Chimera marker file (.cmm) of the C-alpha trace (Angstrom):
<marker_set name="trace">
<marker id="1" x="32.062" y="161.732" z="6.886" r="1" g="1" b="0" radius="0.5"/>
<marker id="2" x="29.198" y="159.496" z="5.898" r="1" g="1" b="0" radius="0.5"/>
<marker id="3" x="28.609" y="155.995" z="6.613" r="1" g="1" b="0" radius="0.5"/>
<marker id="4" x="29.444" y="155.072" z="3.120" r="1" g="1" b="0" radius="0.5"/>
<marker id="5" x="32.627" y="157.081" z="3.240" r="1" g="1" b="0" radius="0.5"/>
<marker id="6" x="34.039" y="154.923" z="6.366" r="1" g="1" b="0" radius="0.5"/>
<marker id="7" x="32.822" y="151.628" z="4.638" r="1" g="1" b="0" radius="0.5"/>
<marker id="8" x="34.737" y="152.777" z="1.527" r="1" g="1" b="0" radius="0.5"/>
<marker id="9" x="37.835" y="153.455" z="3.409" r="1" g="1" b="0" radius="0.5"/>
<marker id="10" x="37.645" y="150.245" z="5.359" r="1" g="1" b="0" radius="0.5"/>
<marker id="11" x="37.193" y="148.362" z="2.016" r="1" g="1" b="0" radius="0.5"/>
<marker id="12" x="40.232" y="150.093" z="0.593" r="1" g="1" b="0" radius="0.5"/>
<marker id="13" x="42.406" y="149.453" z="3.707" r="1" g="1" b="0" radius="0.5"/>
<marker id="14" x="41.473" y="145.955" z="3.673" r="1" g="1" b="0" radius="0.5"/>
<marker id="15" x="42.589" y="145.450" z="0.081" r="1" g="1" b="0" radius="0.5"/>
<marker id="16" x="45.880" y="147.508" z="0.695" r="1" g="1" b="0" radius="0.5"/>
<marker id="17" x="46.532" y="145.040" z="3.453" r="1" g="1" b="0" radius="0.5"/>
<marker id="18" x="45.871" y="141.792" z="1.291" r="1" g="1" b="0" radius="0.5"/>
<marker id="19" x="48.167" y="143.240" z="-1.510" r="1" g="1" b="0" radius="0.5"/>
<marker id="20" x="51.018" y="143.864" z="0.879" r="1" g="1" b="0" radius="0.5"/>
<marker id="21" x="50.804" y="140.621" z="2.859" r="1" g="1" b="0" radius="0.5"/>
<marker id="22" x="50.780" y="138.690" z="-0.364" r="1" g="1" b="0" radius="0.5"/>
<marker id="23" x="54.113" y="140.734" z="-1.508" r="1" g="1" b="0" radius="0.5"/>
<marker id="24" x="55.694" y="140.065" z="1.980" r="1" g="1" b="0" radius="0.5"/>
<marker id="25" x="55.104" y="136.214" z="1.977" r="1" g="1" b="0" radius="0.5"/>
<marker id="26" x="56.098" y="133.673" z="-0.645" r="1" g="1" b="0" radius="0.5"/>
<marker id="27" x="53.467" y="131.198" z="-1.978" r="1" g="1" b="0" radius="0.5"/>
<marker id="28" x="55.550" y="128.078" z="-1.309" r="1" g="1" b="0" radius="0.5"/>
<marker id="29" x="57.394" y="127.113" z="1.729" r="1" g="1" b="0" radius="0.5"/>
<marker id="30" x="61.025" y="126.155" z="1.274" r="1" g="1" b="0" radius="0.5"/>
<marker id="31" x="62.184" y="122.679" z="1.550" r="1" g="1" b="0" radius="0.5"/>
<marker id="32" x="63.846" y="123.049" z="4.883" r="1" g="1" b="0" radius="0.5"/>
<marker id="33" x="60.247" y="124.543" z="6.215" r="1" g="1" b="0" radius="0.5"/>
<marker id="34" x="58.688" y="121.409" z="4.849" r="1" g="1" b="0" radius="0.5"/>
<marker id="35" x="61.241" y="118.804" z="6.165" r="1" g="1" b="0" radius="0.5"/>
<marker id="36" x="60.582" y="120.467" z="9.482" r="1" g="1" b="0" radius="0.5"/>
<marker id="37" x="56.832" y="120.409" z="9.335" r="1" g="1" b="0" radius="0.5"/>
<marker id="38" x="57.093" y="116.834" z="8.072" r="1" g="1" b="0" radius="0.5"/>
<marker id="39" x="59.428" y="115.899" z="11.119" r="1" g="1" b="0" radius="0.5"/>
<marker id="40" x="56.917" y="117.646" z="13.734" r="1" g="1" b="0" radius="0.5"/>
<marker id="41" x="53.958" y="115.559" z="12.146" r="1" g="1" b="0" radius="0.5"/>
<marker id="42" x="55.595" y="112.206" z="12.401" r="1" g="1" b="0" radius="0.5"/>
<marker id="43" x="56.732" y="113.184" z="15.791" r="1" g="1" b="0" radius="0.5"/>
<marker id="44" x="53.239" y="114.055" z="17.221" r="1" g="1" b="0" radius="0.5"/>
<marker id="45" x="51.477" y="110.820" z="15.538" r="1" g="1" b="0" radius="0.5"/>
<marker id="46" x="54.072" y="108.325" z="16.589" r="1" g="1" b="0" radius="0.5"/>
<marker id="47" x="52.562" y="105.620" z="18.461" r="1" g="1" b="0" radius="0.5"/>
<marker id="48" x="53.102" y="105.769" z="22.190" r="1" g="1" b="0" radius="0.5"/>
<marker id="49" x="52.957" y="101.990" z="22.796" r="1" g="1" b="0" radius="0.5"/>
<marker id="50" x="53.204" y="98.897" z="20.652" r="1" g="1" b="0" radius="0.5"/>
<marker id="51" x="50.529" y="96.328" z="19.804" r="1" g="1" b="0" radius="0.5"/>
<marker id="52" x="51.451" y="92.880" z="20.696" r="1" g="1" b="0" radius="0.5"/>
<marker id="53" x="49.394" y="89.968" z="19.441" r="1" g="1" b="0" radius="0.5"/>
<marker id="54" x="51.620" y="87.043" z="19.969" r="1" g="1" b="0" radius="0.5"/>
<marker id="55" x="50.622" y="85.279" z="23.263" r="1" g="1" b="0" radius="0.5"/>
<marker id="56" x="54.357" y="84.059" z="23.950" r="1" g="1" b="0" radius="0.5"/>
<marker id="57" x="55.586" y="87.827" z="23.587" r="1" g="1" b="0" radius="0.5"/>
<marker id="58" x="52.989" y="88.952" z="26.238" r="1" g="1" b="0" radius="0.5"/>
<marker id="59" x="54.382" y="86.416" z="28.697" r="1" g="1" b="0" radius="0.5"/>
<marker id="60" x="57.469" y="87.934" z="27.911" r="1" g="1" b="0" radius="0.5"/>
<marker id="61" x="56.784" y="91.494" z="28.314" r="1" g="1" b="0" radius="0.5"/>
<marker id="62" x="54.769" y="90.833" z="31.582" r="1" g="1" b="0" radius="0.5"/>
<marker id="63" x="57.825" y="88.648" z="33.047" r="1" g="1" b="0" radius="0.5"/>
<marker id="64" x="60.385" y="91.489" z="32.217" r="1" g="1" b="0" radius="0.5"/>
<marker id="65" x="59.183" y="93.852" z="35.076" r="1" g="1" b="0" radius="0.5"/>
<marker id="66" x="60.058" y="92.997" z="38.544" r="1" g="1" b="0" radius="0.5"/>
<marker id="67" x="57.018" y="93.647" z="40.690" r="1" g="1" b="0" radius="0.5"/>
<marker id="68" x="58.161" y="93.788" z="44.364" r="1" g="1" b="0" radius="0.5"/>
<marker id="69" x="55.134" y="95.219" z="45.724" r="1" g="1" b="0" radius="0.5"/>
<marker id="70" x="54.133" y="93.773" z="49.046" r="1" g="1" b="0" radius="0.5"/>
<marker id="71" x="50.629" y="92.635" z="50.011" r="1" g="1" b="0" radius="0.5"/>
<marker id="72" x="49.969" y="95.582" z="52.316" r="1" g="1" b="0" radius="0.5"/>
<marker id="73" x="50.797" y="97.828" z="49.158" r="1" g="1" b="0" radius="0.5"/>
<marker id="74" x="48.600" y="95.771" z="46.548" r="1" g="1" b="0" radius="0.5"/>
<marker id="75" x="45.484" y="95.564" z="49.259" r="1" g="1" b="0" radius="0.5"/>
<marker id="76" x="45.931" y="99.556" z="50.122" r="1" g="1" b="0" radius="0.5"/>
<marker id="77" x="46.335" y="100.713" z="46.540" r="1" g="1" b="0" radius="0.5"/>
<marker id="78" x="44.717" y="97.937" z="44.056" r="1" g="1" b="0" radius="0.5"/>
<marker id="79" x="42.209" y="96.321" z="46.036" r="1" g="1" b="0" radius="0.5"/>
<marker id="80" x="40.991" y="99.219" z="48.095" r="1" g="1" b="0" radius="0.5"/>
<marker id="81" x="39.601" y="100.984" z="44.688" r="1" g="1" b="0" radius="0.5"/>
<marker id="82" x="36.788" y="98.573" z="44.873" r="1" g="1" b="0" radius="0.5"/>
<marker id="83" x="36.778" y="96.720" z="48.338" r="1" g="1" b="0" radius="0.5"/>
<marker id="84" x="37.058" y="100.243" z="50.347" r="1" g="1" b="0" radius="0.5"/>
<marker id="85" x="33.463" y="101.321" z="49.190" r="1" g="1" b="0" radius="0.5"/>
<marker id="86" x="31.955" y="97.763" z="48.158" r="1" g="1" b="0" radius="0.5"/>
<marker id="87" x="32.063" y="98.986" z="44.520" r="1" g="1" b="0" radius="0.5"/>
<marker id="88" x="29.541" y="96.823" z="42.237" r="1" g="1" b="0" radius="0.5"/>
<marker id="89" x="28.959" y="94.274" z="45.244" r="1" g="1" b="0" radius="0.5"/>
<marker id="90" x="32.767" y="93.789" z="45.999" r="1" g="1" b="0" radius="0.5"/>
<marker id="91" x="32.630" y="92.521" z="49.928" r="1" g="1" b="0" radius="0.5"/>
<marker id="92" x="34.168" y="95.411" z="51.978" r="1" g="1" b="0" radius="0.5"/>
<marker id="93" x="37.547" y="95.459" z="53.508" r="1" g="1" b="0" radius="0.5"/>
<marker id="94" x="37.001" y="94.418" z="57.050" r="1" g="1" b="0" radius="0.5"/>
<marker id="95" x="33.606" y="93.116" z="56.787" r="1" g="1" b="0" radius="0.5"/>
<marker id="96" x="33.576" y="89.775" z="58.251" r="1" g="1" b="0" radius="0.5"/>
<marker id="97" x="29.980" y="89.037" z="57.429" r="1" g="1" b="0" radius="0.5"/>
<marker id="98" x="30.447" y="89.805" z="53.997" r="1" g="1" b="0" radius="0.5"/>
<marker id="99" x="33.830" y="87.694" z="53.723" r="1" g="1" b="0" radius="0.5"/>
<marker id="100" x="32.785" y="84.612" z="55.691" r="1" g="1" b="0" radius="0.5"/>
<marker id="101" x="30.071" y="83.242" z="53.095" r="1" g="1" b="0" radius="0.5"/>
<marker id="102" x="32.628" y="83.503" z="50.309" r="1" g="1" b="0" radius="0.5"/>
<marker id="103" x="35.275" y="81.797" z="52.413" r="1" g="1" b="0" radius="0.5"/>
<marker id="104" x="33.043" y="79.053" z="53.368" r="1" g="1" b="0" radius="0.5"/>
<marker id="105" x="31.640" y="78.408" z="49.772" r="1" g="1" b="0" radius="0.5"/>
<marker id="106" x="35.094" y="78.621" z="47.936" r="1" g="1" b="0" radius="0.5"/>
<marker id="107" x="37.821" y="78.446" z="50.495" r="1" g="1" b="0" radius="0.5"/>
<marker id="108" x="41.031" y="80.186" z="50.426" r="1" g="1" b="0" radius="0.5"/>
<marker id="109" x="42.213" y="78.507" z="47.214" r="1" g="1" b="0" radius="0.5"/>
<marker id="110" x="38.861" y="79.379" z="45.424" r="1" g="1" b="0" radius="0.5"/>
<marker id="111" x="39.302" y="83.098" z="46.674" r="1" g="1" b="0" radius="0.5"/>
<marker id="112" x="42.609" y="83.256" z="45.224" r="1" g="1" b="0" radius="0.5"/>
<marker id="113" x="41.345" y="81.760" z="41.889" r="1" g="1" b="0" radius="0.5"/>
<marker id="114" x="38.702" y="84.136" z="41.810" r="1" g="1" b="0" radius="0.5"/>
<marker id="115" x="41.336" y="87.150" z="41.918" r="1" g="1" b="0" radius="0.5"/>
<marker id="116" x="43.398" y="85.156" z="39.388" r="1" g="1" b="0" radius="0.5"/>
<marker id="117" x="40.906" y="84.448" z="36.741" r="1" g="1" b="0" radius="0.5"/>
<marker id="118" x="38.442" y="87.232" z="37.508" r="1" g="1" b="0" radius="0.5"/>
<marker id="119" x="34.982" y="87.092" z="38.951" r="1" g="1" b="0" radius="0.5"/>
<marker id="120" x="31.748" y="89.014" z="38.380" r="1" g="1" b="0" radius="0.5"/>
<marker id="121" x="32.716" y="92.558" z="37.793" r="1" g="1" b="0" radius="0.5"/>
<marker id="122" x="36.566" y="91.921" z="38.866" r="1" g="1" b="0" radius="0.5"/>
<marker id="123" x="38.841" y="91.533" z="36.002" r="1" g="1" b="0" radius="0.5"/>
<marker id="124" x="41.551" y="88.760" z="36.101" r="1" g="1" b="0" radius="0.5"/>
<marker id="125" x="44.359" y="89.476" z="38.530" r="1" g="1" b="0" radius="0.5"/>
<marker id="126" x="42.208" y="92.391" z="39.706" r="1" g="1" b="0" radius="0.5"/>
<marker id="127" x="43.029" y="94.160" z="36.343" r="1" g="1" b="0" radius="0.5"/>
<marker id="128" x="46.853" y="94.249" z="36.791" r="1" g="1" b="0" radius="0.5"/>
<marker id="129" x="48.548" y="91.490" z="34.816" r="1" g="1" b="0" radius="0.5"/>
<marker id="130" x="51.766" y="92.184" z="36.556" r="1" g="1" b="0" radius="0.5"/>
<marker id="131" x="50.644" y="90.701" z="39.643" r="1" g="1" b="0" radius="0.5"/>
<marker id="132" x="52.273" y="87.249" z="40.493" r="1" g="1" b="0" radius="0.5"/>
<marker id="133" x="49.952" y="84.467" z="42.081" r="1" g="1" b="0" radius="0.5"/>
<marker id="134" x="52.129" y="84.644" z="45.112" r="1" g="1" b="0" radius="0.5"/>
<marker id="135" x="51.324" y="88.296" z="45.585" r="1" g="1" b="0" radius="0.5"/>
<marker id="136" x="47.607" y="87.415" z="45.067" r="1" g="1" b="0" radius="0.5"/>
<marker id="137" x="47.451" y="84.785" z="47.402" r="1" g="1" b="0" radius="0.5"/>
<marker id="138" x="49.526" y="86.962" z="50.015" r="1" g="1" b="0" radius="0.5"/>
<marker id="139" x="46.934" y="89.908" z="49.451" r="1" g="1" b="0" radius="0.5"/>
<marker id="140" x="43.702" y="87.775" z="49.642" r="1" g="1" b="0" radius="0.5"/>
<marker id="141" x="45.016" y="86.155" z="52.921" r="1" g="1" b="0" radius="0.5"/>
<marker id="142" x="45.760" y="89.796" z="54.186" r="1" g="1" b="0" radius="0.5"/>
<marker id="143" x="42.234" y="90.925" z="52.951" r="1" g="1" b="0" radius="0.5"/>
<marker id="144" x="40.948" y="87.759" z="55.077" r="1" g="1" b="0" radius="0.5"/>
<marker id="145" x="43.013" y="88.769" z="57.962" r="1" g="1" b="0" radius="0.5"/>
<marker id="146" x="41.708" y="92.252" z="58.153" r="1" g="1" b="0" radius="0.5"/>
<marker id="147" x="38.195" y="90.948" z="58.088" r="1" g="1" b="0" radius="0.5"/>
<marker id="148" x="38.991" y="89.099" z="61.360" r="1" g="1" b="0" radius="0.5"/>
<marker id="149" x="39.209" y="85.660" z="59.336" r="1" g="1" b="0" radius="0.5"/>
<marker id="150" x="43.012" y="85.261" z="60.222" r="1" g="1" b="0" radius="0.5"/>
<marker id="151" x="44.773" y="83.389" z="57.544" r="1" g="1" b="0" radius="0.5"/>
<link id1="1" id2="2" r="1" g="1" b="0" radius="0.2"/>
<link id1="2" id2="3" r="1" g="1" b="0" radius="0.2"/>
<link id1="3" id2="4" r="1" g="1" b="0" radius="0.2"/>
<link id1="4" id2="5" r="1" g="1" b="0" radius="0.2"/>
<link id1="5" id2="6" r="1" g="1" b="0" radius="0.2"/>
<link id1="6" id2="7" r="1" g="1" b="0" radius="0.2"/>
<link id1="7" id2="8" r="1" g="1" b="0" radius="0.2"/>
<link id1="8" id2="9" r="1" g="1" b="0" radius="0.2"/>
<link id1="9" id2="10" r="1" g="1" b="0" radius="0.2"/>
<link id1="10" id2="11" r="1" g="1" b="0" radius="0.2"/>
<link id1="11" id2="12" r="1" g="1" b="0" radius="0.2"/>
<link id1="12" id2="13" r="1" g="1" b="0" radius="0.2"/>
<link id1="13" id2="14" r="1" g="1" b="0" radius="0.2"/>
<link id1="14" id2="15" r="1" g="1" b="0" radius="0.2"/>
<link id1="15" id2="16" r="1" g="1" b="0" radius="0.2"/>
<link id1="16" id2="17" r="1" g="1" b="0" radius="0.2"/>
<link id1="17" id2="18" r="1" g="1" b="0" radius="0.2"/>
<link id1="18" id2="19" r="1" g="1" b="0" radius="0.2"/>
<link id1="19" id2="20" r="1" g="1" b="0" radius="0.2"/>
<link id1="20" id2="21" r="1" g="1" b="0" radius="0.2"/>
<link id1="21" id2="22" r="1" g="1" b="0" radius="0.2"/>
<link id1="22" id2="23" r="1" g="1" b="0" radius="0.2"/>
<link id1="23" id2="24" r="1" g="1" b="0" radius="0.2"/>
<link id1="24" id2="25" r="1" g="1" b="0" radius="0.2"/>
<link id1="25" id2="26" r="1" g="1" b="0" radius="0.2"/>
<link id1="26" id2="27" r="1" g="1" b="0" radius="0.2"/>
<link id1="27" id2="28" r="1" g="1" b="0" radius="0.2"/>
<link id1="28" id2="29" r="1" g="1" b="0" radius="0.2"/>
<link id1="29" id2="30" r="1" g="1" b="0" radius="0.2"/>
<link id1="30" id2="31" r="1" g="1" b="0" radius="0.2"/>
<link id1="31" id2="32" r="1" g="1" b="0" radius="0.2"/>
<link id1="32" id2="33" r="1" g="1" b="0" radius="0.2"/>
<link id1="33" id2="34" r="1" g="1" b="0" radius="0.2"/>
<link id1="34" id2="35" r="1" g="1" b="0" radius="0.2"/>
<link id1="35" id2="36" r="1" g="1" b="0" radius="0.2"/>
<link id1="36" id2="37" r="1" g="1" b="0" radius="0.2"/>
<link id1="37" id2="38" r="1" g="1" b="0" radius="0.2"/>
<link id1="38" id2="39" r="1" g="1" b="0" radius="0.2"/>
<link id1="39" id2="40" r="1" g="1" b="0" radius="0.2"/>
<link id1="40" id2="41" r="1" g="1" b="0" radius="0.2"/>
<link id1="41" id2="42" r="1" g="1" b="0" radius="0.2"/>
<link id1="42" id2="43" r="1" g="1" b="0" radius="0.2"/>
<link id1="43" id2="44" r="1" g="1" b="0" radius="0.2"/>
<link id1="44" id2="45" r="1" g="1" b="0" radius="0.2"/>
<link id1="45" id2="46" r="1" g="1" b="0" radius="0.2"/>
<link id1="46" id2="47" r="1" g="1" b="0" radius="0.2"/>
<link id1="47" id2="48" r="1" g="1" b="0" radius="0.2"/>
<link id1="48" id2="49" r="1" g="1" b="0" radius="0.2"/>
<link id1="49" id2="50" r="1" g="1" b="0" radius="0.2"/>
<link id1="50" id2="51" r="1" g="1" b="0" radius="0.2"/>
<link id1="51" id2="52" r="1" g="1" b="0" radius="0.2"/>
<link id1="52" id2="53" r="1" g="1" b="0" radius="0.2"/>
<link id1="53" id2="54" r="1" g="1" b="0" radius="0.2"/>
<link id1="54" id2="55" r="1" g="1" b="0" radius="0.2"/>
<link id1="55" id2="56" r="1" g="1" b="0" radius="0.2"/>
<link id1="56" id2="57" r="1" g="1" b="0" radius="0.2"/>
<link id1="57" id2="58" r="1" g="1" b="0" radius="0.2"/>
<link id1="58" id2="59" r="1" g="1" b="0" radius="0.2"/>
<link id1="59" id2="60" r="1" g="1" b="0" radius="0.2"/>
<link id1="60" id2="61" r="1" g="1" b="0" radius="0.2"/>
<link id1="61" id2="62" r="1" g="1" b="0" radius="0.2"/>
<link id1="62" id2="63" r="1" g="1" b="0" radius="0.2"/>
<link id1="63" id2="64" r="1" g="1" b="0" radius="0.2"/>
<link id1="64" id2="65" r="1" g="1" b="0" radius="0.2"/>
<link id1="65" id2="66" r="1" g="1" b="0" radius="0.2"/>
<link id1="66" id2="67" r="1" g="1" b="0" radius="0.2"/>
<link id1="67" id2="68" r="1" g="1" b="0" radius="0.2"/>
<link id1="68" id2="69" r="1" g="1" b="0" radius="0.2"/>
<link id1="69" id2="70" r="1" g="1" b="0" radius="0.2"/>
<link id1="70" id2="71" r="1" g="1" b="0" radius="0.2"/>
<link id1="71" id2="72" r="1" g="1" b="0" radius="0.2"/>
<link id1="72" id2="73" r="1" g="1" b="0" radius="0.2"/>
<link id1="73" id2="74" r="1" g="1" b="0" radius="0.2"/>
<link id1="74" id2="75" r="1" g="1" b="0" radius="0.2"/>
<link id1="75" id2="76" r="1" g="1" b="0" radius="0.2"/>
<link id1="76" id2="77" r="1" g="1" b="0" radius="0.2"/>
<link id1="77" id2="78" r="1" g="1" b="0" radius="0.2"/>
<link id1="78" id2="79" r="1" g="1" b="0" radius="0.2"/>
<link id1="79" id2="80" r="1" g="1" b="0" radius="0.2"/>
<link id1="80" id2="81" r="1" g="1" b="0" radius="0.2"/>
<link id1="81" id2="82" r="1" g="1" b="0" radius="0.2"/>
<link id1="82" id2="83" r="1" g="1" b="0" radius="0.2"/>
<link id1="83" id2="84" r="1" g="1" b="0" radius="0.2"/>
<link id1="84" id2="85" r="1" g="1" b="0" radius="0.2"/>
<link id1="85" id2="86" r="1" g="1" b="0" radius="0.2"/>
<link id1="86" id2="87" r="1" g="1" b="0" radius="0.2"/>
<link id1="87" id2="88" r="1" g="1" b="0" radius="0.2"/>
<link id1="88" id2="89" r="1" g="1" b="0" radius="0.2"/>
<link id1="89" id2="90" r="1" g="1" b="0" radius="0.2"/>
<link id1="90" id2="91" r="1" g="1" b="0" radius="0.2"/>
<link id1="91" id2="92" r="1" g="1" b="0" radius="0.2"/>
<link id1="92" id2="93" r="1" g="1" b="0" radius="0.2"/>
<link id1="93" id2="94" r="1" g="1" b="0" radius="0.2"/>
<link id1="94" id2="95" r="1" g="1" b="0" radius="0.2"/>
<link id1="95" id2="96" r="1" g="1" b="0" radius="0.2"/>
<link id1="96" id2="97" r="1" g="1" b="0" radius="0.2"/>
<link id1="97" id2="98" r="1" g="1" b="0" radius="0.2"/>
<link id1="98" id2="99" r="1" g="1" b="0" radius="0.2"/>
<link id1="99" id2="100" r="1" g="1" b="0" radius="0.2"/>
<link id1="100" id2="101" r="1" g="1" b="0" radius="0.2"/>
<link id1="101" id2="102" r="1" g="1" b="0" radius="0.2"/>
<link id1="102" id2="103" r="1" g="1" b="0" radius="0.2"/>
<link id1="103" id2="104" r="1" g="1" b="0" radius="0.2"/>
<link id1="104" id2="105" r="1" g="1" b="0" radius="0.2"/>
<link id1="105" id2="106" r="1" g="1" b="0" radius="0.2"/>
<link id1="106" id2="107" r="1" g="1" b="0" radius="0.2"/>
<link id1="107" id2="108" r="1" g="1" b="0" radius="0.2"/>
<link id1="108" id2="109" r="1" g="1" b="0" radius="0.2"/>
<link id1="109" id2="110" r="1" g="1" b="0" radius="0.2"/>
<link id1="110" id2="111" r="1" g="1" b="0" radius="0.2"/>
<link id1="111" id2="112" r="1" g="1" b="0" radius="0.2"/>
<link id1="112" id2="113" r="1" g="1" b="0" radius="0.2"/>
<link id1="113" id2="114" r="1" g="1" b="0" radius="0.2"/>
<link id1="114" id2="115" r="1" g="1" b="0" radius="0.2"/>
<link id1="115" id2="116" r="1" g="1" b="0" radius="0.2"/>
<link id1="116" id2="117" r="1" g="1" b="0" radius="0.2"/>
<link id1="117" id2="118" r="1" g="1" b="0" radius="0.2"/>
<link id1="118" id2="119" r="1" g="1" b="0" radius="0.2"/>
<link id1="119" id2="120" r="1" g="1" b="0" radius="0.2"/>
<link id1="120" id2="121" r="1" g="1" b="0" radius="0.2"/>
<link id1="121" id2="122" r="1" g="1" b="0" radius="0.2"/>
<link id1="122" id2="123" r="1" g="1" b="0" radius="0.2"/>
<link id1="123" id2="124" r="1" g="1" b="0" radius="0.2"/>
<link id1="124" id2="125" r="1" g="1" b="0" radius="0.2"/>
<link id1="125" id2="126" r="1" g="1" b="0" radius="0.2"/>
<link id1="126" id2="127" r="1" g="1" b="0" radius="0.2"/>
<link id1="127" id2="128" r="1" g="1" b="0" radius="0.2"/>
<link id1="128" id2="129" r="1" g="1" b="0" radius="0.2"/>
<link id1="129" id2="130" r="1" g="1" b="0" radius="0.2"/>
<link id1="130" id2="131" r="1" g="1" b="0" radius="0.2"/>
<link id1="131" id2="132" r="1" g="1" b="0" radius="0.2"/>
<link id1="132" id2="133" r="1" g="1" b="0" radius="0.2"/>
<link id1="133" id2="134" r="1" g="1" b="0" radius="0.2"/>
<link id1="134" id2="135" r="1" g="1" b="0" radius="0.2"/>
<link id1="135" id2="136" r="1" g="1" b="0" radius="0.2"/>
<link id1="136" id2="137" r="1" g="1" b="0" radius="0.2"/>
<link id1="137" id2="138" r="1" g="1" b="0" radius="0.2"/>
<link id1="138" id2="139" r="1" g="1" b="0" radius="0.2"/>
<link id1="139" id2="140" r="1" g="1" b="0" radius="0.2"/>
<link id1="140" id2="141" r="1" g="1" b="0" radius="0.2"/>
<link id1="141" id2="142" r="1" g="1" b="0" radius="0.2"/>
<link id1="142" id2="143" r="1" g="1" b="0" radius="0.2"/>
<link id1="143" id2="144" r="1" g="1" b="0" radius="0.2"/>
<link id1="144" id2="145" r="1" g="1" b="0" radius="0.2"/>
<link id1="145" id2="146" r="1" g="1" b="0" radius="0.2"/>
<link id1="146" id2="147" r="1" g="1" b="0" radius="0.2"/>
<link id1="147" id2="148" r="1" g="1" b="0" radius="0.2"/>
<link id1="148" id2="149" r="1" g="1" b="0" radius="0.2"/>
<link id1="149" id2="150" r="1" g="1" b="0" radius="0.2"/>
<link id1="150" id2="151" r="1" g="1" b="0" radius="0.2"/>
</marker_set>
């Protein structure tokens, strides 16, 4: 067989497959199939959350979840992310020389306010709006204690 013969056979086979597949499948999907496809699409594009722009609703949403984490859990989890390695100038955990000037300048209440309101690269409430001010105060005092500045 020559090259043109093989090429002609493949073209004929392709046309035959196209014709047979056209006879097997119908042109329009059934209403059942369309409804199922639409339900699947709706489920996939459904939002995963809800946008709340009313400030009073934000307070309700944040207050609705009980957060019973201890200062040790907060410091070991949330705070450690930046303070263990001194990320972006954060004073390292346990580094008395880094914490002492901050304590002298702002006092304990000032350090707590820095966490509550945010300071430098640290977001307000260390980026966790579910933290209460009592949890923040206990966590700051624990970090100072760990730095040898017993509070």
